[in-house]
C-alpha positions in Angstrom: 17.2 41.0 -3.2 14.9 38.2 -2.8 15.5 35.7 0.0 13.7 32.8 -1.7 15.9 29.7 -1.9 15.4 26.7 -4.3 18.1 24.0 -3.6 20.4 23.2 -6.5 19.4 20.5 -9.0 19.7 17.0 -7.5 19.3 13.7 -9.1 15.8 13.2 -10.4 14.9 16.8 -9.5 11.5 17.8 -10.5 10.9 20.5 -13.2 9.5 23.1 -10.6 9.3 26.0 -12.9 7.4 24.2 -15.6 5.1 22.4 -13.0 4.3 25.3 -10.8 3.3 27.5 -13.7 0.4 25.0 -14.3 -0.9 25.8 -10.8 -2.0 28.8 -8.8 0.5 27.7 -6.1 3.1 30.3 -6.0 6.7 30.1 -6.6 9.0 27.4 -5.1 10.9 28.2 -1.9 12.3 24.8 -1.1 12.0 21.3 -2.3 13.2 18.3 -0.5 12.8 14.6 -1.5 10.7 12.4 0.7 12.7 9.3 1.6 9.7 6.9 2.2 8.1 5.0 -0.8 9.5 2.4 -3.2 7.6 2.8 -6.4 7.3 6.6 -7.0 9.0 9.8 -6.0 7.7 12.4 -3.6 8.9 15.9 -2.6 8.2 18.2 0.3 7.5 21.5 -1.5 7.2 24.8 0.1 6.1 27.8 -2.1 5.3 31.4 -1.5 1.6 30.2 -1.0 1.9 27.2 1.2 3.2 23.8 1.7 2.5 20.8 -0.5 3.3 17.3 -1.4 4.5 16.9 -5.1 4.3 13.5 -6.4 6.2 12.1 -9.4 4.3 9.0 -10.7 7.4 7.4 -11.9 6.7 3.6 -11.6 5.7 2.3 -15.1 3.1 0.1 -13.7 1.2 2.9 -12.1 2.1 6.1 -14.1 -0.7 5.9 -16.7 -2.5 9.3 -16.5 -5.9 7.8 -16.9 -5.4 5.4 -14.0 -3.9 8.2 -11.9 -7.0 10.4 -12.6 -9.3 7.4 -11.6 -7.5 7.3 -8.3 -7.8 11.1 -7.8 -11.6 11.0 -8.5 -11.8 8.1 -5.9 -10.1 10.1 -3.1 -12.3 13.1 -3.9 -15.4 11.1 -3.5 -14.0 9.4 -0.2 -13.2 12.7 1.1 -16.9 13.7 0.7 -17.7 10.6 2.8 -15.5 11.6 5.5 -12.6 9.2 4.9 -9.3 10.9 5.7 -7.5 11.3 2.6 -5.4 14.1 0.8 -7.1 14.7 -2.5 -5.0 16.2 -5.3 -5.3 20.0 -6.1 -6.4 20.9 -9.5 -4.2 22.8 -11.9 -5.2 25.9 -13.7 -7.0 23.8 -16.4 -8.8 21.8 -13.6 -7.0 18.7 -14.3 -5.3 16.9 -11.3 -2.6 15.1 -13.4 0.1 17.3 -15.0 2.3 16.0 -17.7 5.7 17.6 -18.2 8.3 16.0 -20.4 6.2 12.9 -20.5 6.2 12.4 -16.9 3.0 12.5 -14.6 3.0 14.8 -11.6 0.3 15.6 -9.0 0.2 18.2 -6.3 -1.4 17.5 -2.9 -1.8 19.5 0.3 0.9 18.9 2.7 -0.4 16.8 5.8 1.4 17.2 9.1 1.6 13.8 10.7 3.8 10.9 11.2 3.8 7.2 10.3 3.1 4.7 13.1 3.9 0.9 12.9 1.3 -1.4 14.4 3.6 -2.1 17.5 3.2 1.5 18.4 -0.8 1.2 18.5 -2.7 0.5 21.6 -5.5 -2.2 21.2 -8.0 0.4 20.9 -6.1 2.2 18.1 -5.7 -1.3 16.4 -9.5 -1.5 16.4 -9.8 2.0 14.8 -7.2 1.0 12.2 -9.2 -2.0 11.2 -12.4 0.1 11.2 -10.7 2.7 9.0 -9.7 0.1 6.4 -13.3 -1.2 6.5 -14.6 2.3 5.8 -12.2 2.7 2.8 -13.5 -0.6 1.4 -17.2 0.3 2.1 -16.7 3.7 0.8 -15.1 2.4 -2.5 -18.0 0.2 -2.9 -20.2 3.2 -2.9 -18.2 5.7 -5.0 -16.6 3.5 -7.7 -18.3 1.7 -10.8 -19.6 -1.6 -10.2 -16.6 -3.8 -10.0 -18.2 -6.6 -12.1 -17.9 -4.5 -15.1 -14.2 -3.6 -14.5 -12.2 -6.7 -13.6 -12.1 -10.3 -14.5 -11.9 -11.2 -10.8 -9.0 -12.4 -8.7 -6.1 -14.3 -10.3 -5.6 -18.0 -9.6 -3.3 -18.8 -6.7 0.4 -19.1 -7.4 1.4 -22.5 -8.9 4.1 -24.1 -6.8 5.8 -25.3 -9.9 6.5 -21.8 -10.9 7.9 -21.1 -7.6 10.3 -24.0 -7.8 11.6 -22.6 -11.0 12.1 -19.2 -9.4 13.8 -20.6 -6.4 16.4 -22.2 -8.8 16.6 -19.0 -10.7 17.5 -17.0 -7.7 20.0 -17.5 -5.0 19.5 -20.6 -2.8 20.4 -18.7 0.4 17.6 -18.9 2.8 15.3 -20.4 0.4 15.8 -24.3 1.0 13.5 -24.1 4.0 10.8 -22.5 1.9 11.1 -25.2 -0.7 10.8 -27.8 1.9 7.6 -25.9 3.2 6.1 -25.8 -0.3 6.7 -29.6 -0.9 5.1 -30.3 2.3 2.0 -28.0 1.6 1.8 -28.0 -2.2 -1.7 -29.9 -1.6 -3.0 -26.9 0.2 -3.2 -24.5 -2.9 -6.3 -22.4 -2.4 -9.0 -22.0 -5.0 -9.6 -18.6 -6.6 -10.2 -15.7 -4.1 -13.6 -14.7 -2.5 -15.8 -11.7 -3.3 -14.0 -8.9 -5.0 -14.4 -5.1 -4.5 -12.5 -1.8 -4.8 -9.5 -1.7 -2.5 -6.6 0.9 -1.8 -4.0 -1.7 -2.9 -1.3 -0.7 -0.7 -2.4 -0.2 2.9 0.5 0.0 5.0 2.2 2.2 7.6 4.1 4.5 5.1 0.8 5.1 3.4 -1.2 6.3 6.6 -0.3 9.5 8.3 -1.1 10.1 12.1 -1.9 13.4 13.8 -1.6 12.6 17.5 -3.5 9.4 18.0 -5.8 9.7 15.0 -5.4 8.9 11.4 -5.0 12.2 9.5 -4.7 11.0 5.8 -4.5 7.9 3.7 -2.1 8.5 0.9 -0.6 6.8 -2.1 -3.7 5.4 -4.0 -1.5 4.1 -6.9 -2.7 0.5 -6.6 -6.4 1.3 -6.3 -8.1 -1.5 -8.1 -10.6 -4.3 -7.9 -9.3 -7.1 -5.7 -10.6 -9.6 -3.0 -11.2 -7.1 -0.2 -10.5 -9.3 2.8 -7.1 -10.3 1.4 -6.1 -6.5 1.6 -7.1 -6.6 5.2 -4.9 -9.6 6.0 -2.0 -8.4 3.9 -2.2 -4.9 5.6 -2.3 -6.7 9.1 0.9 -8.6 8.3 2.8 -5.3 7.7 1.4 -3.3 10.5 1.7 -6.0 13.1 4.9 -7.9 12.2 7.6 -8.0 14.7 11.3 -7.7 14.0 11.8 -11.4 14.5 9.1 -12.3 11.9 6.0 -13.1 14.2 2.7 -11.3 14.3 1.4 -9.5 17.4 -1.7 -11.6 17.4 -3.6 -9.7 20.2 -3.4 -6.4 18.0 -4.3 -8.4 14.9 -7.4 -9.6 16.9 -8.6 -6.1 17.8 -7.8 -4.9 14.1 -9.7 -7.7 12.4 -12.8 -7.6 14.8 -13.3 -3.8 13.9 -12.5 -4.5 10.2 -15.1 -7.0 9.9 -17.7 -4.7 11.4 -16.9 -1.8 9.3 -16.5 -3.7 6.0 -19.5 -6.1 6.6 -17.0 -9.1 6.2 -17.8 -12.5 7.7 -15.4 -14.7 9.8 -15.4 -17.0 6.7 -14.3 -14.3 4.4 -11.3 -13.6 6.7 -10.5 -17.3 7.1 -10.4 -17.7 3.3 -8.2 -14.6 3.0 -5.9 -15.9 5.7 -5.4 -18.9 3.8 -4.8 -17.4 0.4 -2.4 -14.7 1.8 -0.6 -17.4 3.7 -0.2 -19.2 0.4 0.8 -16.1 -1.6 3.5 -15.2 0.8 4.8 -18.7 0.9 5.3 -18.4 -3.0 6.5 -14.8 -3.2 10.0 -13.6 -3.5 9.4 -10.1 -4.6 12.3 -8.7 -2.6 14.7 -11.1 -4.1 13.2 -10.4 -7.5 14.0 -6.7 -6.9 17.5 -7.4 -5.6 18.7 -9.8 -8.3 16.6 -9.0 -11.2 16.2 -5.2 -10.9 19.6 -4.4 -9.1 17.3 -2.6 -6.5 18.3 -3.0 -3.0 15.8 -0.6 -1.2 13.8 -3.5 0.3 16.6 -5.6 1.3 16.3 -5.0 4.9 12.8 -6.3 5.0 13.8 -9.6 3.8 15.0 -11.4 7.0 11.5 -10.6 8.8 9.6 -11.4 5.6 11.3 -14.8 5.2 10.9 -15.5 8.8 7.2 -14.7 8.9 6.5 -17.1 6.1 7.9 -19.9 8.1 6.2 -18.8 11.5 2.8 -18.3 9.8 2.8 -22.0 8.5 3.8 -23.1 11.9 1.3 -21.0 13.7 -1.4 -21.3 11.1 -4.3 -22.1 13.2 -3.5 -19.4 15.8 -3.1 -16.7 13.1 -6.4 -17.8 11.4 -8.2 -17.6 15.0 -6.9 -14.1 15.4 -8.6 -12.9 12.3 -11.9 -14.7 12.8 -12.6 -14.7 16.6 
């Protein structure tokens, strides 16, 4: 009797039989959910022919098959440039997006590796991280269509009047100090962002796998799009290098930013403007509370204390933060 084992159906279990019939990937042996990730669902899949990562593109904002196909083409082209990515595998019909029951799925090779937070990186590795994101931005500029024909440019900066309304609509807990900061700094609302280009869109520790000390693969390209490039570099640093108490590890930021500027041909003024816009963006942003109160989704709740503290700290240490990105 066969010893192959497929776990019993679980909530949101993928339709393995229907999916694997579309690929030359063998039959399922095990399929386990991958816990990381907030927007979509992932599974560690072992079949009679190997190990794979099965992605269910579930979030309505990123589940359009045409957009997923564009992401897949981008990663395939980046792989050709030597950027560490995990391109999708083609189904029997050559397509990389498979629709089953109205849901979009993609199969990727399984990449052995682990996620590393910025505090686990040496200064040299911080530099390699910045250079890696710079290589992504430079590579996307080569392999994607001219962005001037695909986007209207960056959105206007957040309007503090809208943020005041949001604060009133959500819980006041821990928000009064943010209101005070906004009232004090409302005159510093930045203009529209700088030069735009193709970006990964969600560059953070859970979307980068390390094998040993070296990056093995950049994953999860759901947010691929045209945005101000330097702002992605600043946002990523604020995630990689935030400390539990809500401060940034500025020496690591400095090494990362210096390498990013070299790899992406970004100027200090580009980074300075991006620091200002991302500071303003975070001062006006309450996405974690929106998820908690408006969507009854608590998965990001544990990030709120550090996120809230970081907005206050970045305001107080604005000059030091800016210097770390431009020096």
